[in-house]
N, C-alpha and C positions, 0 to 999 in steps of 0.2 A: 784231533783230540787235544794236542798241546795248546792250540789256540783257545779252546774252550776252558782249559785249566787256567791259562793266563787271564782270560776274561773274568773268571771267578775270583782270582786273586785281586784283580783290579777293582772289582765290586767291593771286596772285603776291605781294601785300603782306601776307598773313596767315600765310605759312609762314616759319619761322625760317631755313631754309637760304638764302633770298634775302638776308637781312641778313648772314648769316655769310659768304657768298661775296663780297658787296659789300665787307665789312670786310677780307677777305683780299686782295681786289684793291687796295683803298686802301693797305694795308700794303706789299704787294709792289711796286706801282707807285711808292709813296712812297720805299721803300728804293732801288729801281732809279734813280729820278730824282735824289733828294737825294744819296745816297752813291755809287752806282755810276757815275753820269754827272757830277753836279755836283762831287763831290769827287775821286773816284779817276781816272776817265777823262780829265777835263779837266786834271788835274795831269800825267798821262802825256803828253797832247798838248802841253801847254806845254813840258815838258822836251824832248820830241822835236823840236819846231819850233825851240826855242832852240839845240839842238845842231846841227841842220841848217843854220839860217840865221843863227845868231849874234845873235839878238835878236828882231826884229819877226816877226809872222806873215806868211808868204808862201804864196800858192797857195790851193788849194781846201780843204785839210784844216781849217784853222782857221775859215774862214767857213761851213763846212757842218757844224760839230760838232753843233748841235741837230737839223738835218735828218737827220743820220745815226742818230739814236736811234729812228727810226720803226719799224724792224723789230722790235726787242725790245719796245718799248712796245706796238706793235700786237698782238704775240702774247700778251702778258700780259693785255691788256684783252679781246681776243677770246676767250681760253680761259675766263675766268671768266664772261663774258657768255653763252658757249655752254652752260656748266654750268647757269647759272640758267634759261636757256630750256629745257634738257633736263628739268630737274626739274619744270617747269610741266606737262608732259604725263606723265612717268613716275610722278610721285606719284599720279596718277589711277589708273594700273594697279596700283601697289604697294598702295594702300589700297582698291582696288576702288570708287572713287567715279566712275569713268568712266560707269557705268550711270546715275547720277543726272544727270550732265552731259548725256548724250544724251537722257534722258527730259525734261529741262527745256526742250529745244529741239524745234521741229517739223521740224528738218532737221539731218542729220549734217554736211552741208556748212557750214551756219552755225556749228556747234560748232567745226569745224576752222578755219574762217576767223577765228573769234573768238580761238582760241588763237594763230594766226599773227599776228593784229593786236596782241594783248597782248604777245607776245614781241618782235615787231618794234618796237613803240612803246617798250617798256621799254629795249631794247638801244640804241635811238637816243639817248635821253636819257643813259643810263648811259655809253655810249662817248664821247659829246661831253664830258660832265663829267669823266670819268676822263682823257681826253686833255689837257685844259687844266689839270687838277690835276697830271698828270705833268710837263707843261711848266713849270708853276709851281715844282714841286719841283726841277727841273733848275736853274732860275735861282736858286732859294733856295740850293741847294748851291754854285753858283758864287759867290754873294755871301759865304757863310761860309768858303769855301775861299780867297777872295781871288785866284782865278785869273781873269785878264782875257782875254776873248776878243774878237776883232775883230767888226765888224758882221756879223751872221749873214744869209746868203742863204737865206731860207726863206719859203715861203708858208704861213702858219698855217692858212689855209682849205683848201689842198690837203692839208696834213699831217693835219688833222682829218677831211677827207673820205675820204682813203684808209683811215684807221683805222676810220672808220664803216662803209665798205663791207666791209672785212675782218671786222669784228665781226659785222655783219649776216649775212655769209656763214657764219660759224661758228654763229651762232644758228639760222639756217634749216637748216643741216646737222644740228645737234643735235636740233632738233624733228623733222626727218625721220627720224633714227635712232630717236628715241623712238616715233614713230608706226608705223614699220615693225616694230621689234623688240618693242615693248610690254613691255619688261622693263627695270627700272632698271639692274641690273648689266650686262646685255648692251649697253644703249645707252651707258652710261659707257665700257665697254671699247671699243666702236666709235669713240666720239669721241676717245679718247686714243690708240688703237692705229693706226687707219687713216691719219690724217694723217702720222704719224711712221714707225712700223715697217713697215706694209704698203706705203705708197708709197715708203719708203726701199728696201725689197727689190725692188719693181718697177722702181725707177730703175736698179738694177744690170743689168736686162735691157733696158729701153727706152733707157737712156742719155739722149741729148739729147731724145728724144721724150717723156721722162718729164715734161717741163714741161707736157704736155697732160693730166696727171692732175689730178683736181679740186682737191685741196688744194695741190698744187704750183703750179697755175695761180693759185689764190687768193693764194698767198704773193707772187706777182709784183707784186701791187697795191701792196705796201708795201716793195718793194725800194728800197734807197738810191738816190737820184737821181743820185749821182755815177757810177754804173756806166753805161758806154756799151755798146751792142751788140757791138762788136768784142771787148771785154774779157770780157763775161759769156758770149758764145757759146763760149768756151773751157771754161766750167764744165761738169761732167758732166751736170747736169740741163737744160742748155739755157737759153734766154732768151725771154721774152715781154715786150712793153711792158705797163705797168699796165692800159691799156685792153683789150688783147687777153687778158690774164690774167683780167680781170674778166668779159669776154664768154664766155670758155671755161668759167669756173666757173658762170656764169649758165645756160649750156646744160645743164650737168649737174644743177643744182639744179631747174630747171624740169621736166626729164624725171623726176627723182626724185620731185618732188611730185605730178606727174600719176599716177605709179604709187601713191604713198602715198594720194592722195585716192581712187582707185578701190578700193584694199584697205580703206580706212577705211569706205567705204560698204558693202562686201560682207561683211566679216568679223564674226563674233559678238563683241561687245564684252566678253563675260564669259569668253571663252576665249583663252588665249595660244597660238596655233597657229604 
């Protein structure tokens, strides 16, 4: 089992796409943190608060500035982590190396668990490092913009933990799509279209109940903490606490992986049915 996991990590770190998407994540998160938040948004906040209060920072807005970046930061990090995890399995089907992977192991279950372990382990390290890199870029942007914020009310452990869960959720969903669809283009389309377009259309029908859709529920994990239930219950998609959102998504992903595991054992690895 350990040798299978090592083999999957070796695959992950010997394909160029891993480094390409990590680099893209670093660039986008860096631009978002340094310029988007540290420079631009902080300047807008300073100007707004000075106009409203005539000088000093008052209220929640100023002290929760960094905590409020979690939604966009989390989505950027999760998206690229999901793509990297997706390529870990779809490259096997694209280049028809899945047969060698299954032949090298005495159990298909072990092969699948090895891929899950490699994807999960990589995204754990990746998301934690990218989170603190992004936070560092925000403070670096604040330093160079000379915008002074008040003491920030933020738990960095909670901030990183929520992004970690969100990223792992995307990664597990991406691996699930790759395992079920077994086609790189189709799996990419599912990862990019289902969370946004498909669930967006379903939300027009389900309205407040759309919060129980898998990716909408996952997004509740990284909702900005300043939102309170009476406020967000007025939103078209409804509201779940981060814990309930995490549990709802977990139910979906467990059921999905039970189905994927069964099909992975039964289907012919050389045919895309």
